[in-house]
C-alpha positions in Angstrom: 98.3 66.6 118.4 98.3 70.5 117.9 97.3 72.7 120.4 98.9 76.1 119.7 99.5 78.9 122.2 97.8 82.2 121.7 95.7 85.2 124.0 93.3 87.3 122.5 94.9 90.7 123.5 93.5 94.1 123.4 95.0 95.1 120.5 94.0 91.7 118.3 90.1 92.1 120.0 90.2 95.5 118.7 91.4 94.2 115.0 88.6 91.5 114.8 86.4 93.8 116.3 87.2 96.5 113.3 87.5 93.5 111.2 84.0 92.4 111.4 82.2 96.0 110.9 84.1 96.2 107.8 83.2 93.2 106.3 79.8 93.6 107.2 80.0 97.3 105.4 81.8 96.0 102.6 79.4 92.7 101.7 76.7 95.6 101.4 78.7 97.8 99.0 80.1 95.4 96.6 76.8 94.2 95.2 77.6 94.9 91.4 79.0 91.8 88.9 80.6 93.9 86.8 82.8 96.0 89.8 83.4 92.7 91.6 84.8 90.9 88.7 87.2 93.9 87.8 88.4 94.4 91.6 88.8 90.6 91.9 91.0 90.9 88.6 92.9 93.5 89.9 93.5 91.4 93.4 94.4 88.5 91.8 97.4 90.3 89.5 98.6 92.6 92.7 98.5 89.0 94.9 100.7 87.8 92.1 103.2 90.3 92.1 103.4 90.6 95.7 103.4 86.9 96.6 106.2 86.3 94.3 108.3 89.5 95.1 108.3 88.4 98.5 110.3 85.0 97.4 113.0 87.3 95.3 111.3 87.6 91.8 112.5 90.1 90.3 109.7 91.3 88.0 107.6 94.8 88.7 103.9 95.2 88.9 104.1 96.5 85.3 105.7 93.8 83.8 103.5 91.2 85.8 100.4 93.0 84.4 101.5 92.5 81.3 103.1 89.2 81.0 99.2 87.9 82.8 97.4 90.2 80.2 99.5 88.6 77.0 99.4 85.1 77.7 103.4 85.4 76.6 104.7 81.9 75.8 108.3 80.5 75.8 108.9 82.2 79.2 111.5 82.4 81.6 111.8 81.3 85.3 110.7 83.9 87.4 107.9 84.6 84.5 107.0 81.3 85.0 106.7 82.0 89.0 104.3 84.4 88.2 101.7 82.8 85.8 101.8 79.9 88.0 100.4 81.6 91.2 98.0 83.5 88.7 96.8 80.7 87.5 96.5 78.8 90.9 94.2 81.4 92.3 92.0 81.4 89.3 91.5 77.7 89.5 91.3 77.3 93.0 89.5 80.4 94.2 86.3 78.9 94.7 87.9 75.1 95.8 86.9 73.8 99.6 89.9 74.1 101.6 91.2 70.3 102.8 94.4 69.0 102.3 94.0 67.8 98.8 92.8 71.3 97.5 96.4 72.3 99.5 98.7 70.3 97.6 96.9 70.9 94.2 97.6 74.5 94.6 101.4 73.6 95.4 101.2 71.4 92.0 99.7 74.4 90.4 102.3 76.8 91.8 105.6 75.1 90.9 104.6 73.8 87.5 107.5 73.2 85.4 109.5 74.7 88.6 110.2 71.6 90.0 110.6 67.9 89.1 106.9 66.0 89.1 107.3 63.5 91.6 108.0 67.0 94.1 105.5 69.4 93.1 102.3 68.6 95.0 104.3 66.1 97.4 105.6 66.5 100.9 109.2 66.5 100.6 111.1 63.2 101.5 114.3 64.8 102.4 115.8 67.4 105.1 115.5 71.2 104.4 117.2 74.6 106.0 116.1 78.2 106.9 118.4 80.5 106.3 119.2 84.0 106.7 118.2 86.3 104.3 121.5 86.8 102.1 123.3 84.6 104.2 124.6 81.2 105.2 123.5 80.9 108.5 121.0 78.5 109.0 118.3 79.8 111.2 115.3 77.5 111.2 115.6 73.8 111.3 111.8 72.3 110.1 110.5 69.2 111.2 111.7 65.6 109.8 110.2 64.4 106.9 109.1 61.3 108.2 106.7 63.6 110.3 105.1 65.5 108.0 102.2 63.4 107.2 101.4 63.3 110.9 102.0 67.1 111.5 100.1 67.9 108.3 96.9 65.8 109.5 97.3 67.3 113.1 97.1 70.9 111.3 94.0 70.2 109.1 92.2 68.4 112.2 92.6 71.8 114.3 91.3 73.8 111.7 88.4 71.3 111.1 87.2 70.6 114.5 87.5 74.8 115.5 85.3 76.2 113.1 83.7 77.8 116.2 86.9 80.3 116.4 86.8 83.6 114.4 88.1 83.0 111.1 90.7 85.5 111.2 92.7 83.3 114.2 92.0 80.0 112.6 93.3 81.7 109.2 96.1 82.7 110.9 97.3 80.2 112.7 96.8 77.7 109.5 98.9 80.1 108.1 102.4 80.0 110.3 102.2 76.2 111.6 102.3 75.5 107.7 105.0 77.7 107.2 106.6 76.4 110.6 105.8 72.4 109.0 107.5 73.3 105.8 106.0 70.4 104.0 107.5 70.9 100.0 110.8 71.2 99.2 110.1 74.9 97.7 107.1 76.9 97.3 105.9 76.7 100.9 105.4 80.4 101.1 103.5 81.2 98.2 101.3 77.8 99.0 100.7 79.1 103.1 100.0 82.8 101.5 97.1 81.5 98.7 95.8 78.6 101.1 95.1 81.0 103.7 92.5 82.9 101.7 90.8 79.5 101.2 90.5 79.2 105.1 88.6 83.0 105.0 86.8 82.2 102.6 85.4 78.6 103.8 84.5 80.4 106.7 82.1 83.2 105.1 84.4 86.2 104.4 83.4 86.5 100.8 85.8 89.5 99.8 88.4 87.2 99.8 88.6 87.6 96.2 88.9 91.0 96.2 91.5 90.9 98.5 95.7 91.3 98.5 97.3 90.2 102.0 100.3 89.8 100.3 100.4 93.0 99.3 100.5 94.1 103.2 103.4 91.6 103.5 105.6 92.7 100.5 105.0 96.3 102.1 107.6 95.2 104.6 109.4 91.9 103.5 111.4 91.4 106.5 108.7 92.4 108.9 106.9 89.6 107.5 109.5 86.9 107.7 110.3 87.9 111.2 106.8 87.2 112.4 105.8 84.3 110.9 108.7 82.4 111.0 110.6 81.4 114.0 114.2 80.6 115.3 116.2 77.2 116.4 114.5 73.8 116.2 111.0 72.6 115.0 111.0 70.2 118.0 112.4 73.0 120.6 109.7 75.1 119.6 106.8 76.4 122.1 105.8 79.1 120.1 103.3 81.7 121.1 101.0 82.6 118.1 99.3 85.8 119.8 101.8 88.6 117.9 102.1 86.7 114.9 98.0 86.8 115.2 97.8 90.5 115.6 100.2 91.5 112.9 98.1 88.8 110.1 94.9 90.6 111.6 96.0 94.0 110.8 97.2 93.4 107.4 93.3 91.7 106.8 92.2 95.0 108.5 94.5 97.1 106.6 93.6 95.4 103.2 89.6 96.0 103.8 90.4 99.6 104.2 91.8 99.5 101.0 89.0 97.8 99.5 87.1 100.6 101.1 89.1 103.7 99.3 89.1 101.5 96.2 85.4 101.7 96.2 84.9 105.5 97.4 87.1 106.4 94.2 84.9 104.3 92.0 81.6 105.6 93.5 82.8 109.2 93.0 83.9 108.1 88.9 80.4 106.8 88.9 78.6 110.2 90.1 80.7 112.0 87.8 79.3 109.6 84.6 76.3 111.4 82.8 73.8 109.1 80.9 75.9 109.6 77.7 78.8 107.9 79.1 76.9 105.1 81.0 74.9 104.0 77.5 79.0 103.5 75.9 79.6 101.3 79.1 76.7 99.1 78.7 76.8 98.8 75.4 80.9 97.6 75.7 79.4 94.7 78.5 77.4 93.2 75.8 79.6 93.6 72.8 83.4 93.3 71.9 83.7 97.0 70.9 82.1 100.3 69.8 83.0 103.1 67.6 81.3 106.0 66.7 79.2 104.9 63.9 78.0 102.7 66.8 77.4 105.1 69.2 76.0 107.8 66.8 72.8 105.1 66.7 72.4 105.2 70.0 72.4 108.8 70.8 71.3 112.2 69.1 75.0 114.3 70.0 77.2 115.7 67.6 80.0 113.9 66.0 82.1 116.7 68.0 80.2 115.9 71.1 80.4 112.3 70.8 84.4 112.5 70.4 84.1 114.6 73.4 82.2 111.6 75.3 84.8 108.9 73.8 87.8 111.3 75.1 86.3 111.3 78.8 85.6 107.9 79.5 89.5 107.1 78.0 91.2 109.7 80.3 89.2 108.0 83.2 90.7 105.1 82.2 87.2 103.0 81.7 87.7 102.6 78.1 90.8 102.2 75.8 90.8 103.3 72.1 92.0 101.1 69.5 93.4 102.2 65.9 93.4 105.7 64.4 91.3 107.4 61.9 88.1 106.0 60.4 89.2 102.6 61.9 88.8 104.0 65.8 87.3 102.1 67.9 86.9 101.3 71.6 87.3 98.7 74.1 86.4 98.3 78.1 89.7 98.7 80.1 91.2 95.4 81.1 93.0 95.9 84.1 
């Protein structure tokens, strides 16, 4: 039976209160479907970049955006890691949290990166956790023969403790999953993505708009220090308190980032004039708009219409395509 040791420190309690206030406020503010879709897409790209970077992927954010946007074929291993993670987000974002879903997430994350018999399947061999950039073994995960029991204990704990704060439960799952290290590879990426499902299944509906991975990626050494342990799994008696303080602070940080994003978006919206909104509304229903289309919607001079397009282009709300008489505009797909 899994019975994690932890305490609710004053620091953790304060962070949990802040999270509750932020979630309540944000649920009231994020009501526009188009804005929700835009923010969710940005978060999935950011998560795909950050979570793979944590594991050593060298691709920069711009390269990741281009890769996901263009759906390139004939990609290398580093690109495959990013594509897999992003696809797993899209495919399992609305799934129910359970053991089968998490195994399917791992299968998606390791597609074309692991042998099929190891993708989505618990490992059947021992693994060792090494100190970064070193041959020193710092942690021995449990024997593979115990994995089925340990994982069932973990899922049973989550299922039977839904009365606990969602942040506490998600944090416990994250760290314990990493310590058990059930797969031969891809444990960190799977844990980070599965953790969002714990939050979502317990009522934090904004999880699609958040990139917790971004918080961890800001200080990778700190993340590994907090989520990991040293020694032998069977000799551990870990106290989850410090990790939960760190984990909760990450959620609060991401929620505050979302507040800032919404504030910027709100100011930008307030600057938009009626004629700007006509262009954006048209593009919600059509793939593109050109000057001829726009001229049929408003009574504005050609030179003024050009300024309207220029304003929205500079605001990065629309993107110009082609040149001259063939010029047309599309919504920015970030």
